[in-house]
TORPA-4810 file (N, C-alpha, C, O; in nm, 3 decimals):
<nodes>
NODE_1_24.527_9.691_3.537_24.463_9.594_3.436_24.560_9.517_3.368_24.665_9.573_3.336_X
NODE_2_24.539_9.377_3.336_24.600_9.286_3.300_24.576_9.300_3.122_24.478_9.352_3.069_X
NODE_3_24.688_9.240_3.056_24.675_9.253_2.927_24.707_9.099_2.849_24.821_9.054_2.856_X
NODE_4_24.610_9.032_2.784_24.624_8.910_2.710_24.705_8.933_2.583_24.643_9.014_2.514_X
NODE_5_24.804_8.899_2.530_24.876_8.922_2.411_24.883_8.777_2.325_24.949_8.680_2.362_X
NODE_6_24.817_8.781_2.228_24.798_8.649_2.154_24.952_8.639_2.056_24.992_8.725_1.978_X
NODE_7_25.004_8.535_2.082_25.151_8.528_2.034_25.168_8.398_1.961_25.273_8.372_1.903_X
NODE_8_25.059_8.310_1.963_25.073_8.183_1.940_25.090_8.128_1.804_25.153_8.026_1.775_X
NODE_9_25.012_8.228_1.705_25.010_8.193_1.563_25.126_8.149_1.488_25.237_8.168_1.538_X
NODE_10_25.118_8.094_1.376_25.213_8.020_1.285_25.280_8.119_1.214_25.398_8.100_1.181_X
NODE_11_25.215_8.236_1.182_25.268_8.348_1.105_25.289_8.301_0.937_25.379_8.349_0.868_X
NODE_12_25.211_8.223_0.897_25.240_8.160_0.761_25.275_8.276_0.683_25.385_8.277_0.629_X
NODE_13_25.186_8.388_0.667_25.242_8.494_0.591_25.334_8.571_0.583_25.352_8.658_0.497_X
NODE_14_25.423_8.533_0.707_25.543_8.634_0.711_25.674_8.506_0.691_25.789_8.529_0.729_X
NODE_15_25.638_8.386_0.634_25.772_8.297_0.580_25.848_8.384_0.473_25.796_8.468_0.400_X
NODE_16_25.971_8.350_0.478_26.053_8.258_0.541_26.080_8.270_0.690_26.119_8.169_0.749_X
NODE_17_26.063_8.386_0.757_26.106_8.420_0.910_26.025_8.320_0.986_26.086_8.266_1.078_X
NODE_18_25.918_8.289_0.970_25.822_8.196_1.067_25.854_8.063_1.047_25.815_7.981_1.129_X
NODE_19_25.923_8.025_0.945_25.990_7.884_0.944_26.068_7.839_1.053_26.079_7.719_1.075_X
NODE_20_26.128_7.933_1.130_26.231_7.900_1.219_26.205_7.995_1.329_26.285_7.993_1.423_X
NODE_21_26.107_8.076_1.332_26.083_8.180_1.452_25.930_8.205_1.479_25.850_8.181_1.388_X
NODE_22_25.887_8.252_1.599_25.752_8.269_1.600_25.745_8.408_1.541_25.840_8.486_1.539_X
NODE_23_25.606_8.436_1.488_25.594_8.556_1.431_25.607_8.691_1.543_25.641_8.802_1.502_X
NODE_24_25.576_8.667_1.677_25.586_8.765_1.770_25.728_8.837_1.797_25.744_8.937_1.867_X
NODE_25_25.831_8.762_1.726_25.950_8.817_1.736_26.018_8.858_1.599_26.139_8.857_1.578_X
NODE_26_25.925_8.892_1.514_25.967_8.935_1.375_25.994_9.086_1.429_25.929_9.139_1.519_X
NODE_27_26.108_9.149_1.355_26.146_9.287_1.411_26.124_9.390_1.301_26.142_9.374_1.180_X
NODE_28_26.082_9.498_1.365_26.046_9.611_1.296_26.144_9.716_1.362_26.136_9.750_1.480_X
NODE_29_26.243_9.767_1.266_26.361_9.852_1.292_26.420_9.800_1.410_26.444_9.857_1.517_X
NODE_30_26.444_9.651_1.365_26.564_9.586_1.491_26.476_9.538_1.616_26.512_9.445_1.688_X
NODE_31_26.369_9.601_1.633_26.302_9.570_1.767_26.184_9.469_1.750_26.098_9.507_1.670_X
NODE_32_26.163_9.350_1.809_26.088_9.258_1.801_25.939_9.319_1.827_25.930_9.410_1.910_X
NODE_33_25.827_9.274_1.763_25.707_9.297_1.777_25.665_9.288_1.931_25.613_9.382_1.992_X
NODE_34_25.693_9.170_1.982_25.648_9.149_2.108_25.717_9.254_2.212_25.647_9.311_2.296_X
NODE_35_25.836_9.272_2.204_25.885_9.372_2.298_25.817_9.511_2.253_25.791_9.594_2.340_X
NODE_36_25.794_9.533_2.140_25.738_9.682_2.119_25.598_9.683_2.188_25.558_9.775_2.259_X
NODE_37_25.531_9.575_2.161_25.378_9.594_2.239_25.376_9.583_2.349_25.277_9.636_2.400_X
NODE_38_25.468_9.516_2.443_25.500_9.519_2.578_25.540_9.647_2.624_25.502_9.680_2.736_X
NODE_39_25.597_9.709_2.570_25.650_9.843_2.615_25.544_9.950_2.579_25.520_10.044_2.654_X
NODE_40_25.476_9.930_2.453_25.376_10.027_2.429_25.244_10.008_2.526_25.169_10.104_2.543_X
NODE_41_25.218_9.882_2.588_25.124_9.866_2.669_25.155_9.919_2.799_25.069_9.978_2.863_X
NODE_42_25.281_9.901_2.845_25.366_9.956_2.960_25.338_10.097_2.970_25.318_10.141_3.084_X
NODE_43_25.333_10.181_2.866_25.349_10.329_2.854_25.220_10.358_2.908_25.196_10.474_2.939_X
NODE_44_25.133_10.268_2.924_24.982_10.318_2.973_24.953_10.254_3.111_24.844_10.245_3.169_X
NODE_45_25.083_10.208_3.153_25.057_10.170_3.300_25.027_10.011_3.315_25.006_9.964_3.428_X
NODE_46_25.026_9.943_3.220_24.990_9.788_3.222_25.137_9.714_3.228_25.224_9.723_3.142_X
NODE_47_25.142_9.643_3.345_25.256_9.568_3.383_25.243_9.434_3.402_25.343_9.364_3.420_X
NODE_48_25.109_9.380_3.401_25.086_9.248_3.393_25.035_9.170_3.280_24.922_9.188_3.234_X
NODE_49_25.117_9.085_3.236_25.053_9.022_3.107_25.034_8.868_3.113_25.086_8.793_3.196_X
NODE_50_24.946_8.829_3.007_24.942_8.696_2.972_24.975_8.679_2.838_24.911_8.737_2.751_X
NODE_51_25.088_8.591_2.808_25.124_8.583_2.655_25.089_8.439_2.633_25.134_8.354_2.710_X
NODE_52_25.013_8.407_2.534_25.008_8.267_2.496_25.107_8.241_2.377_25.151_8.329_2.303_X
NODE_53_25.140_8.091_2.368_25.247_8.067_2.279_25.210_7.920_2.242_25.148_7.842_2.315_X
NODE_54_25.265_7.890_2.101_25.267_7.782_2.050_25.373_7.760_1.941_25.471_7.692_1.972_X
NODE_55_25.364_7.805_1.828_25.470_7.813_1.739_25.603_7.868_1.783_25.611_7.989_1.805_X
NODE_56_25.716_7.785_1.798_25.825_7.821_1.852_25.825_7.909_1.973_25.894_8.007_2.001_X
NODE_57_25.713_7.838_2.051_25.697_7.916_2.192_25.826_7.932_2.287_25.844_8.024_2.367_X
NODE_58_25.919_7.815_2.261_26.043_7.810_2.365_26.129_7.957_2.336_26.199_8.011_2.421_X
NODE_59_26.109_8.004_2.207_26.206_8.117_2.188_26.137_8.252_2.247_26.209_8.338_2.298_X
NODE_60_26.017_8.265_2.240_25.935_8.359_2.335_25.969_8.372_2.460_26.001_8.479_2.513_X
NODE_61_25.961_8.233_2.528_26.023_8.217_2.661_26.131_8.272_2.693_26.140_8.357_2.782_X
NODE_62_26.244_8.222_2.610_26.366_8.261_2.641_26.394_8.407_2.620_26.463_8.475_2.697_X
NODE_63_26.333_8.452_2.505_26.347_8.594_2.478_26.303_8.694_2.593_26.355_8.805_2.610_X
NODE_64_26.180_8.627_2.683_26.126_8.710_2.792_26.227_8.703_2.899_26.255_8.806_2.960_X
NODE_65_26.284_8.590_2.927_26.368_8.561_3.016_26.494_8.636_3.018_26.545_8.686_3.118_X
NODE_66_26.537_8.639_2.902_26.674_8.724_2.855_26.649_8.868_2.925_26.729_8.924_3.000_X
NODE_67_26.522_8.915_2.885_26.499_9.056_2.903_26.434_9.081_3.032_26.357_9.176_3.047_X
NODE_68_26.466_8.989_3.134_26.383_8.995_3.256_26.216_9.039_3.272_26.158_9.102_3.361_X
NODE_69_26.169_8.978_3.146_26.021_9.029_3.133_26.019_9.164_3.101_25.906_9.211_3.095_X
NODE_70_26.113_9.242_3.077_26.101_9.388_3.063_26.012_9.436_3.184_25.916_9.513_3.181_X
NODE_71_26.062_9.379_3.278_26.019_9.480_3.421_25.884_9.449_3.446_25.830_9.523_3.528_X
NODE_72_25.796_9.335_3.384_25.674_9.315_3.411_25.637_9.174_3.483_25.730_9.098_3.509_X
NODE_73_25.524_9.141_3.512_25.477_9.023_3.581_25.399_8.948_3.439_25.296_8.991_3.387_X
NODE_74_25.474_8.831_3.396_25.433_8.768_3.257_25.407_8.619_3.312_25.473_8.545_3.385_X
NODE_75_25.284_8.607_3.249_25.251_8.447_3.295_25.239_8.406_3.145_25.206_8.490_3.061_X
NODE_76_25.270_8.256_3.105_25.257_8.209_2.993_25.140_8.108_2.971_25.145_8.005_3.039_X
NODE_77_25.046_8.122_2.892_24.969_8.054_2.869_25.028_7.942_2.733_25.044_7.976_2.616_X
NODE_78_25.048_7.822_2.786_25.117_7.732_2.703_25.027_7.652_2.622_24.965_7.563_2.679_X
NODE_79_25.010_7.671_2.481_24.925_7.602_2.392_25.015_7.506_2.297_24.980_7.486_2.181_X
NODE_80_25.129_7.450_2.349_25.228_7.389_2.275_25.170_7.254_2.197_25.202_7.211_2.086_X
NODE_81_25.067_7.197_2.298_24.992_7.062_2.241_24.889_7.092_2.132_24.863_7.001_2.053_X
NODE_82_24.823_7.218_2.118_24.738_7.250_2.028_24.725_7.398_2.021_24.719_7.473_2.118_X
NODE_83_24.721_7.436_1.891_24.690_7.591_1.868_24.537_7.613_1.871_24.459_7.545_1.804_X
NODE_84_24.508_7.698_1.942_24.363_7.693_1.994_24.298_7.821_1.927_24.178_7.839_1.947_X
NODE_85_24.363_7.904_1.855_24.303_8.005_1.804_24.250_8.122_1.902_24.266_8.114_2.024_X
NODE_86_24.192_8.218_1.847_24.177_8.343_1.966_24.072_8.316_2.070_24.078_8.351_2.188_X
NODE_87_23.960_8.241_2.001_23.865_8.206_2.115_23.913_8.111_2.228_23.907_8.137_2.348_X
NODE_88_23.964_7.990_2.172_24.028_7.903_2.245_24.123_7.935_2.326_24.126_7.894_2.442_X
NODE_89_24.221_8.020_2.268_24.322_8.062_2.353_24.262_8.155_2.478_24.307_8.148_2.593_X
NODE_90_24.176_8.226_2.447_24.119_8.325_2.560_24.067_8.205_2.700_24.093_8.204_2.820_X
NODE_91_23.998_8.130_2.628_23.952_8.024_2.736_24.042_7.956_2.807_24.036_7.936_2.928_X
NODE_92_24.137_7.916_2.724_24.247_7.852_2.785_24.341_7.931_2.903_24.414_7.883_2.989_X
NODE_93_24.312_8.056_2.876_24.407_8.128_2.978_24.315_8.194_3.071_24.347_8.299_3.127_X
NODE_94_24.197_8.136_3.091_24.087_8.193_3.166_24.141_8.195_3.326_24.114_8.289_3.400_X
NODE_95_24.212_8.091_3.366_24.275_8.094_3.496_24.346_8.220_3.541_24.337_8.272_3.652_X
NODE_96_24.409_8.257_3.448_24.494_8.387_3.437_24.404_8.526_3.476_24.436_8.620_3.548_X
NODE_97_24.301_8.505_3.412_24.207_8.643_3.354_24.081_8.657_3.430_24.029_8.769_3.432_X
NODE_98_24.016_8.547_3.501_23.882_8.536_3.549_23.888_8.574_3.703_23.859_8.493_3.790_X
NODE_99_23.934_8.722_3.732_23.944_8.761_3.872_23.858_8.879_3.901_23.876_8.948_4.002_X
NODE_100_23.759_8.905_3.809_23.660_9.021_3.846_23.688_9.133_3.790_23.600_9.217_3.768_X
NODE_101_23.827_9.152_3.754_23.869_9.294_3.664_23.879_9.274_3.510_23.911_9.169_3.453_X
NODE_102_23.846_9.395_3.450_23.842_9.411_3.303_23.983_9.362_3.260_24.076_9.351_3.341_X
NODE_103_23.994_9.329_3.119_24.129_9.306_3.080_24.139_9.326_2.946_24.039_9.318_2.875_X
NODE_104_24.247_9.351_2.902_24.297_9.383_2.757_24.344_9.275_2.678_24.421_9.191_2.725_X
NODE_105_24.296_9.271_2.540_24.362_9.159_2.460_24.405_9.237_2.346_24.350_9.337_2.301_X
NODE_106_24.527_9.170_2.297_24.595_9.250_2.171_24.674_9.138_2.089_24.747_9.062_2.154_X
NODE_107_24.665_9.123_1.962_24.734_9.055_1.879_24.889_9.094_1.871_24.925_9.207_1.836_X
NODE_108_24.958_9.013_1.898_25.120_9.053_1.898_25.160_9.100_1.767_25.268_9.159_1.762_X
NODE_109_25.083_9.082_1.638_25.130_9.140_1.529_25.072_9.265_1.510_25.092_9.312_1.398_X
NODE_110_25.001_9.338_1.591_24.948_9.462_1.530_25.035_9.586_1.605_25.053_9.582_1.727_X
NODE_111_25.076_9.674_1.537_25.132_9.787_1.593_25.052_9.920_1.595_25.013_9.952_1.483_X
NODE_112_25.027_9.984_1.669_24.937_10.082_1.671_24.990_10.198_1.776_25.068_10.169_1.867_X
NODE_113_24.941_10.331_1.756_24.965_10.433_1.878_24.808_10.474_1.922_24.779_10.586_1.965_X
NODE_114_24.709_10.362_1.904_24.584_10.391_1.975_24.623_10.433_2.119_24.720_10.394_2.184_X
NODE_115_24.522_10.522_2.157_24.534_10.548_2.284_24.445_10.451_2.378_24.322_10.449_2.382_X
NODE_116_24.543_10.364_2.462_24.462_10.270_2.515_24.372_10.312_2.629_24.266_10.254_2.652_X
NODE_117_24.415_10.414_2.699_24.364_10.495_2.819_24.198_10.517_2.759_24.100_10.477_2.821_X
NODE_118_24.194_10.585_2.637_24.061_10.609_2.587_23.957_10.526_2.545_23.835_10.548_2.549_X
NODE_119_24.042_10.390_2.490_23.948_10.281_2.483_23.898_10.212_2.596_23.789_10.156_2.585_X
NODE_120_23.974_10.205_2.726_23.944_10.157_2.852_23.828_10.240_2.913_23.727_10.194_2.967_X
NODE_121_23.861_10.372_2.894_23.736_10.469_2.956_23.618_10.449_2.890_23.514_10.461_2.956_X
NODE_122_23.611_10.417_2.759_23.509_10.411_2.678_23.423_10.287_2.728_23.305_10.297_2.761_X
NODE_123_23.493_10.175_2.729_23.462_10.047_2.796_23.416_10.030_2.937_23.346_9.933_2.968_X
NODE_124_23.453_10.121_3.025_23.407_10.137_3.125_23.282_10.212_3.129_23.188_10.180_3.203_X
NODE_125_23.282_10.318_3.044_23.155_10.415_3.057_23.046_10.326_2.997_22.937_10.336_3.055_X
NODE_126_23.052_10.241_2.893_22.937_10.175_2.816_22.908_10.050_2.903_22.797_9.998_2.889_X
NODE_127_23.001_9.995_2.997_22.990_9.871_3.083_22.917_9.759_2.985_22.807_9.715_3.019_X
NODE_128_22.976_9.718_2.871_22.961_9.605_2.802_23.097_9.477_2.849_23.205_9.496_2.906_X
NODE_129_23.046_9.373_2.806_23.142_9.279_2.847_23.245_9.274_2.744_23.344_9.204_2.770_X
NODE_130_23.240_9.346_2.612_23.339_9.349_2.516_23.323_9.481_2.444_23.213_9.520_2.405_X
NODE_131_23.440_9.554_2.427_23.443_9.662_2.326_23.538_9.634_2.238_23.642_9.596_2.292_X
NODE_132_23.540_9.638_2.118_23.635_9.644_2.009_23.691_9.746_1.942_23.615_9.823_1.884_X
NODE_133_23.838_9.770_1.935_23.867_9.893_1.866_23.845_9.855_1.727_23.865_9.741_1.684_X
NODE_134_23.799_9.969_1.646_23.779_9.953_1.514_23.802_10.080_1.430_23.789_10.188_1.487_X
NODE_135_23.832_10.076_1.312_23.864_10.202_1.240_23.844_10.185_1.099_23.837_10.075_1.045_X
NODE_136_23.833_10.320_1.026_23.790_10.312_0.871_23.910_10.296_0.805_23.976_10.390_0.760_X
NODE_137_23.946_10.161_0.796_24.076_10.160_0.679_24.043_10.017_0.605_23.959_9.932_0.638_X
NODE_138_24.122_10.016_0.507_24.102_9.884_0.387_24.110_9.786_0.478_24.187_9.788_0.575_X
NODE_139_24.027_9.692_0.449_24.031_9.540_0.522_23.958_9.445_0.433_23.851_9.493_0.393_X
NODE_140_23.982_9.334_0.392_23.906_9.234_0.333_23.778_9.198_0.432_23.682_9.147_0.373_X
NODE_141_23.767_9.214_0.545_23.642_9.175_0.619_23.630_9.317_0.698_23.725_9.392_0.720_X
NODE_142_23.501_9.339_0.734_23.463_9.461_0.796_23.355_9.414_0.901_23.274_9.327_0.869_X
NODE_143_23.354_9.471_1.029_23.241_9.469_1.098_23.137_9.578_1.104_23.167_9.698_1.099_X
NODE_144_23.017_9.535_1.116_22.915_9.658_1.064_22.845_9.702_1.211_22.829_9.623_1.305_X
NODE_145_22.812_9.824_1.211_22.764_9.886_1.358_22.665_9.981_1.321_22.678_10.060_1.227_X
NODE_146_22.560_9.973_1.402_22.456_10.093_1.386_22.489_10.207_1.445_22.595_10.214_1.508_X
NODE_147_22.401_10.317_1.433_22.429_10.445_1.476_22.477_10.459_1.616_22.545_10.557_1.645_X
NODE_148_22.446_10.365_1.708_22.502_10.361_1.843_22.626_10.286_1.876_22.666_10.261_1.989_X
NODE_149_22.691_10.247_1.747_22.819_10.186_1.753_22.799_10.039_1.824_22.885_10.001_1.903_X
NODE_150_22.684_9.956_1.796_22.656_9.852_1.858_22.671_9.748_1.734_22.608_9.758_1.629_X
NODE_151_22.764_9.649_1.763_22.783_9.530_1.661_22.670_9.477_1.602_22.592_9.419_1.678_X
NODE_152_22.638_9.485_1.455_22.521_9.422_1.417_22.555_9.320_1.292_22.467_9.248_1.244_X
NODE_153_22.676_9.321_1.249_22.688_9.223_1.139_22.846_9.223_1.098_22.930_9.284_1.164_X
NODE_154_22.874_9.161_1.002_22.991_9.109_0.938_22.990_9.105_0.818_22.889_9.052_0.770_X
NODE_155_23.089_9.153_0.724_23.094_9.158_0.587_23.242_9.106_0.543_23.347_9.133_0.600_X
NODE_156_23.223_9.020_0.417_23.328_8.986_0.368_23.323_9.076_0.247_23.222_9.067_0.176_X
NODE_157_23.429_9.173_0.208_23.431_9.265_0.140_23.436_9.228_-0.009_23.376_9.293_-0.095_X
NODE_158_23.512_9.119_-0.035_23.554_9.053_-0.133_23.431_8.981_-0.193_23.391_8.997_-0.308_X
NODE_159_23.382_8.908_-0.109_23.252_8.795_-0.172_23.135_8.871_-0.164_23.050_8.841_-0.248_X
NODE_160_23.105_8.965_-0.084_22.995_9.018_-0.021_22.919_8.956_0.071_22.816_9.007_0.114_X
NODE_161_22.963_8.845_0.108_22.886_8.755_0.225_22.865_8.853_0.342_22.950_8.935_0.375_X
NODE_162_22.758_8.840_0.397_22.719_8.901_0.521_22.665_8.799_0.655_22.597_8.697_0.640_X
NODE_163_22.704_8.844_0.761_22.624_8.792_0.855_22.570_8.892_0.949_22.646_8.969_1.007_X
NODE_164_22.452_8.896_0.965_22.346_9.004_1.011_22.273_8.974_1.136_22.214_8.866_1.141_X
NODE_165_22.268_9.068_1.257_22.176_9.042_1.342_22.022_9.097_1.326_21.921_9.078_1.393_X
NODE_166_22.048_9.167_1.217_21.895_9.245_1.187_21.921_9.274_1.010_22.008_9.217_0.944_X
NODE_167_21.840_9.355_0.965_21.828_9.380_0.819_21.927_9.492_0.820_21.906_9.579_0.904_X
NODE_168_22.026_9.505_0.746_22.137_9.621_0.728_22.067_9.742_0.684_22.016_9.758_0.574_X
NODE_169_22.070_9.840_0.799_21.996_9.958_0.766_22.096_10.054_0.733_22.091_10.159_0.797_X
NODE_170_22.193_10.040_0.641_22.299_10.126_0.639_22.411_10.122_0.750_22.469_10.219_0.800_X
NODE_171_22.425_10.008_0.774_22.532_9.989_0.884_22.682_10.059_0.868_22.712_10.086_0.751_X
NODE_172_22.762_10.087_0.951_22.883_10.143_0.937_22.967_10.027_0.933_22.965_9.944_1.024_X
NODE_173_23.053_10.015_0.819_23.156_9.904_0.796_23.279_9.979_0.859_23.308_10.094_0.824_X
NODE_174_23.345_9.915_0.946_23.473_9.928_0.999_23.576_9.803_1.028_23.522_9.698_1.062_X
NODE_175_23.685_9.803_1.021_23.810_9.732_1.021_23.828_9.709_1.189_23.827_9.803_1.270_X
NODE_176_23.843_9.579_1.221_23.855_9.528_1.356_24.019_9.566_1.367_24.099_9.558_1.273_X
NODE_177_24.043_9.602_1.478_24.199_9.653_1.502_24.270_9.554_1.575_24.389_9.578_1.594_X
NODE_178_24.218_9.436_1.624_24.274_9.330_1.700_24.307_9.345_1.839_24.367_9.257_1.902_X
NODE_179_24.268_9.458_1.888_24.275_9.515_2.030_24.109_9.528_2.105_24.028_9.609_2.059_X
NODE_180_24.081_9.460_2.191_23.937_9.465_2.258_23.963_9.472_2.420_24.065_9.431_2.475_X
NODE_181_23.863_9.524_2.479_23.882_9.533_2.631_23.761_9.461_2.673_23.646_9.477_2.631_X
NODE_182_23.805_9.375_2.767_23.675_9.266_2.827_23.660_9.269_2.946_23.755_9.299_3.018_X
NODE_183_23.530_9.236_3.001_23.525_9.199_3.113_23.503_9.054_3.131_23.451_8.989_3.040_X
NODE_184_23.540_8.995_3.248_23.565_8.869_3.274_23.419_8.775_3.253_23.422_8.658_3.216_X
NODE_185_23.298_8.847_3.281_23.197_8.778_3.249_23.161_8.727_3.107_23.056_8.670_3.081_X
NODE_186_23.260_8.754_3.016_23.253_8.676_2.895_23.269_8.537_2.891_23.232_8.467_2.797_X
NODE_187_23.333_8.491_3.008_23.372_8.347_3.008_23.238_8.286_3.040_23.219_8.167_3.016_X
NODE_188_23.139_8.367_3.098_23.009_8.271_3.120_22.900_8.269_2.993_22.794_8.206_2.985_X
NODE_189_22.959_8.355_2.899_22.866_8.384_2.767_22.923_8.288_2.648_22.849_8.239_2.562_X
NODE_190_23.049_8.269_2.653_23.094_8.199_2.540_23.072_8.026_2.545_23.107_7.945_2.631_X
NODE_191_23.018_8.012_2.447_22.959_7.869_2.424_23.031_7.765_2.365_23.015_7.645_2.391_X
NODE_192_23.127_7.820_2.269_23.221_7.721_2.222_23.332_7.670_2.308_23.370_7.740_2.402_X
NODE_193_23.394_7.542_2.283_23.495_7.505_2.348_23.617_7.468_2.241_23.589_7.485_2.123_X
NODE_194_23.720_7.429_2.265_23.823_7.385_2.205_23.881_7.475_2.126_23.928_7.573_2.183_X
NODE_195_23.896_7.465_1.964_23.957_7.568_1.908_23.855_7.632_1.788_23.800_7.580_1.690_X
NODE_196_23.856_7.779_1.845_23.766_7.864_1.773_23.808_7.989_1.779_23.878_8.032_1.871_X
NODE_197_23.769_8.057_1.680_23.782_8.245_1.658_23.700_8.306_1.769_23.589_8.260_1.793_X
NODE_198_23.745_8.399_1.832_23.650_8.468_1.933_23.558_8.560_1.834_23.452_8.610_1.871_X
NODE_199_23.601_8.572_1.731_23.502_8.680_1.644_23.377_8.585_1.624_23.265_8.632_1.648_X
NODE_200_23.387_8.465_1.584_23.295_8.371_1.560_23.160_8.398_1.682_23.040_8.407_1.660_X
NODE_201_23.230_8.406_1.808_23.165_8.392_1.923_23.098_8.527_1.930_22.977_8.530_1.953_X
NODE_202_23.163_8.633_1.914_23.097_8.793_1.896_22.986_8.765_1.790_22.872_8.791_1.828_X
NODE_203_22.999_8.724_1.681_22.902_8.736_1.582_22.782_8.650_1.636_22.671_8.683_1.596_X
NODE_204_22.792_8.530_1.735_22.681_8.453_1.775_22.606_8.575_1.885_22.490_8.614_1.883_X
NODE_205_22.693_8.606_1.958_22.645_8.702_2.081_22.590_8.831_2.057_22.518_8.881_2.144_X
NODE_206_22.619_8.903_1.930_22.559_9.012_1.914_22.405_8.994_1.866_22.346_9.096_1.831_X
NODE_207_22.350_8.889_1.862_22.221_8.847_1.833_22.136_8.890_1.960_22.024_8.942_1.956_X
NODE_208_22.211_8.858_2.080_22.139_8.885_2.238_22.189_8.985_2.316_22.127_9.029_2.413_X
NODE_209_22.314_9.029_2.276_22.432_9.111_2.337_22.449_9.249_2.288_22.426_9.278_2.171_X
NODE_210_22.490_9.336_2.378_22.545_9.465_2.293_22.696_9.488_2.322_22.754_9.519_2.426_X
NODE_211_22.744_9.461_2.189_22.884_9.457_2.188_22.910_9.583_2.118_22.853_9.605_2.012_X
NODE_212_23.015_9.692_2.183_23.028_9.807_2.131_23.149_9.815_2.042_23.233_9.726_2.056_X
NODE_213_23.170_9.908_1.952_23.300_9.942_1.871_23.348_10.060_1.945_23.270_10.134_2.005_X
NODE_214_23.463_10.075_1.943_23.544_10.210_1.999_23.594_10.237_1.861_23.657_10.150_1.801_X
NODE_215_23.570_10.353_1.805_23.620_10.409_1.696_23.757_10.501_1.694_23.764_10.609_1.754_X
NODE_216_23.855_10.451_1.626_23.997_10.546_1.659_24.031_10.568_1.519_23.986_10.505_1.423_X
NODE_217_24.116_10.665_1.516_24.181_10.717_1.376_24.348_10.696_1.373_24.420_10.747_1.288_X
NODE_218_24.395_10.608_1.486_24.529_10.611_1.487_24.597_10.523_1.403_24.535_10.439_1.338_X
NODE_219_24.758_10.538_1.395_24.816_10.445_1.310_24.797_10.306_1.340_24.834_10.265_1.450_X
NODE_220_24.745_10.230_1.259_24.759_10.083_1.270_24.807_10.004_1.168_24.763_10.034_1.057_X
NODE_221_24.912_9.877_1.175_24.957_9.817_1.079_24.955_9.680_1.124_25.001_9.654_1.235_X
NODE_222_24.903_9.583_1.047_24.892_9.442_1.094_25.015_9.402_1.018_25.031_9.412_0.897_X
NODE_223_25.108_9.350_1.117_25.254_9.316_1.040_25.252_9.167_1.004_25.326_9.085_1.059_X
NODE_224_25.164_9.138_0.910_25.123_8.993_0.877_25.216_8.953_0.754_25.232_8.833_0.729_X
NODE_225_25.275_9.046_0.680_25.346_9.026_0.561_25.486_9.083_0.558_25.513_9.159_0.651_X
NODE_226_25.570_9.062_0.479_25.715_9.109_0.482_25.693_9.251_0.417_25.792_9.324_0.427_X
NODE_227_25.584_9.305_0.350_25.535_9.420_0.292_25.491_9.516_0.388_25.493_9.636_0.361_X
NODE_228_25.446_9.466_0.515_25.391_9.538_0.596_25.493_9.557_0.709_25.478_9.639_0.799_X
NODE_229_25.604_9.468_0.694_25.713_9.529_0.792_25.773_9.644_0.738_25.793_9.743_0.808_X
NODE_230_25.808_9.639_0.600_25.852_9.783_0.549_25.745_9.914_0.589_25.783_10.021_0.638_X
NODE_231_25.631_9.886_0.564_25.542_9.997_0.591_25.556_10.030_0.735_25.581_10.147_0.765_X
NODE_232_25.542_9.944_0.823_25.559_9.966_0.980_25.682_10.021_1.016_25.707_10.077_1.123_X
NODE_233_25.756_10.003_0.922_25.897_10.079_0.971_25.936_10.212_0.926_26.043_10.271_0.946_X
NODE_234_25.837_10.248_0.866_25.818_10.415_0.827_25.741_10.483_0.944_25.758_10.603_0.966_X
NODE_235_25.660_10.411_1.016_25.593_10.474_1.120_25.643_10.439_1.261_25.611_10.516_1.351_X
NODE_236_25.711_10.343_1.287_25.764_10.300_1.425_25.899_10.276_1.419_25.948_10.188_1.349_X
NODE_237_25.969_10.357_1.496_26.105_10.373_1.461_26.156_10.319_1.590_26.277_10.312_1.611_X
</nodes>
């Protein structure tokens, strides 16, 4: 299975580090996030990667070259000309991913001990085109699922704003973990072009398609702020 790692973002919340470096090379206990996640996915047998780059992308390429790609096959999806966000970045990387096999997507700034094999097994059993890893944790935005763990909505916890596929019948609010398992048929379903969030597309597609959530209770830290680096260092040595 291939994995697409989103490493293009500007990481504005991690300033001042990201004034001069890509967020993916921020260190937790002296190990860059990107290295941690390549090795994490490699521990589940994934050795074929696509990594998108934009902000200080040359530093990521140099880092991978210096480390011989950590013994993996790595293709670079170069968004130097324009940062395309997660949806646009997925479409831009299509040539590397649209080969009939399911693939994994992961944000470079997520650290977790989620069992990837369990997520993939669930995805293959459900036979959806997209399965989203989710957990019951604090988050300003939640995805809403019905009793069958099918995506039915989105909630902004702070404002109360909702986007729903149907009346909210006590849907279960869960936080997206930044990891999803995808069937390449998604490329036929996505309608947007250019720069857009893949989550916007999921929220449109939930009206007509089944998108399941995979619930986990693993450690998961979004290393987006200096304070979260400190938190991550307690769990990831």
